[in-house]
C-alpha positions, 0 to 999 in steps of 0.5 A: 499499500502506498503512503497516499493510499494509507493516508486516505484510508486513515482519513476515511476512518476518521471522517466516518468516525466524525472528524471534520478536519479529516473529512475536509482533507478527504474531500479536498483530495477528490474535488478536482476529479469531481469537477471534471465529472461535472464538466463532462456530464452537465447538460450543455444548456446548463453549462452557462448557468450553473458553475461546476464548482457550485455543483461539487460544493453542494454534493460535498455538503450532502456528503458531509451530512451523510459521511457517517453512513459510508460503509468502510468495508471495501464494498465501494471506494470512497471516491465512487461513493462521492461520485454517486452523490455528485451524479444524483445532484446532477440528475436533480439539476437536469430534471429541475432546469430542463423539465421532465417533459424534455427529458431525453433518455439518451442523456442518461445511463442506467447505473446502480439501479437507476438513471444517471447523467451521461456525458454528451457527445458534445462535451466529450468532443469539446474535451477531446479537441481542447487537447489537440491542434484544431482549425483556426476559423470558426466555421472549420472548428464547428465542422470539426466539432460536429464530425467528432460528435458524430463519430463519438455518437456512433460508438457502442454506448457501453464502450463510450461510457468505458471511455468516459470513465477511464480516459476522461474521468480518469477512473482506474479499471477496477473503479470503472468496472464497479461503476458499470457492474461488469468484470474487470477483464471485460472492462479492460477489453472494452477500454482498449477497443474504445481507445482504439476507436478514439484514435481512429476518430482523431486520424479520420478528422481533417485538420486535427493533429 
């Protein structure tokens, strides 16, 4: 066990026992990754109205009230517990602001026995293009974005979700497998396949490098 892992385990025990300083230190370790999650899964129509930091802060406030309920028995890593609370907060925001009548099942994925917000092809394309050299003109950028979105949308839904979890959210293979409720080997195979598909997407889009 690494020092970081050992320190985290100690913080979890202290936080569950009611130590506020340990709880805050533990939350601070995961805040950046939770913000990345919100950035990916917040509906584009809400991204200009709702700040990702505010969503994470609200989720952590909920987590602080229920941290004593966390089952520190190895059945779920602490980060995945925080992640689940954050996803439910996002789902509530989507339903509140977009309205049940406008709900689109393609924007949600069935996880942990319920529906949770999926990452849209638009948010994935934006994240992907942010790290690549792209065309300079607005029209060319828009066309490149459209092509990338269409290519991502054409992927197998579960493969795309594995890609989101591993490549964009940066979960490890065991965490991603637990989220998707599939075996670690199957998750690893799907990730290799999805990553290969992602590389082909990038190569096929004109102007990307």
